[in-house]
N, C-alpha and C positions, 0 to 999 in steps of 0.2 A: 503494499500499500504506499502508495506517495505522502510525502508531507505537505504541508500547506504550501501554496505559493506564495511568490514574492508580496503580490499585493495583498493577499489575505493576512501575511504576517504584518503588512504596513497597516493594516485597518485594525488589527488586534491591538496594536500599540498605543498605549495608554501614556499621554505626555507627562514627564515629570513635573514636579512642582515649580522646579528652575525654568522649565521650558515654558510652562503656562505663563510663570511672571515675566520672563524676556516676550513672550508674545503680548502681554499687556503693557509692559514698559517701554518697548523701542519705537512704538508709534508715538507715544507721549513724548520721549526724549528727542524724537524727531521733530515733533512740533515746536517744544521748548527752543532746540536749537535755532529753528528757523524764525522765530520770535525776536531771540537774543540776537539774531543777525539783523533782522529789521531795526531794532533798536541802535544798534551799533552805527549802522549807517546812517541815522538820524542825528547821532550824536556827532559824527564825522564831519556830516554836512553841517551842522549848526556852529561847528568849532572854526571850520573854513570860512563861514560867513563872517563870524566875529572876527577872525583875523584880517580878512579882506575888506569887509564894509563896516564893521563896528556891531555896537549892541544891537540897535534897531533892527538892522538885517537877520541878525543872530535870532532874534526873538519871531521874526517874520518865517525863518526858516524852520525854526522849532515846532511852531504852530502848523505849518504845512505838513511837517514830516507825522505829528500826533494826528491830524486830520486823516490824511493818507492811511495811516496805521489803523485809525478806527473803523476806515472804510473797509480795509481788507479783513478784520476780525470779524465784522459784520456781514460780510460776503461768506466769509467761512462759516459762521455760525447757520446761516439759511442753508447752505448744502447739507448740513447734516440731516 
């Protein structure tokens, strides 16, 4: 009698707690790192505007970055 096929063995495999935790964590980590990159870009744009044009330009750029970030977060929530 032949043993179970490879597909049957894969179907019988129960993920360990570590595998289940990583499947839960990795999408969240990707989302967090993506948000962190967006925030860092806003900081860089604001700092360069402050250096080149002064405080009022830096505040305008910071406001535009926050507005853009808010729009992106709002669109991402609507897709869930």
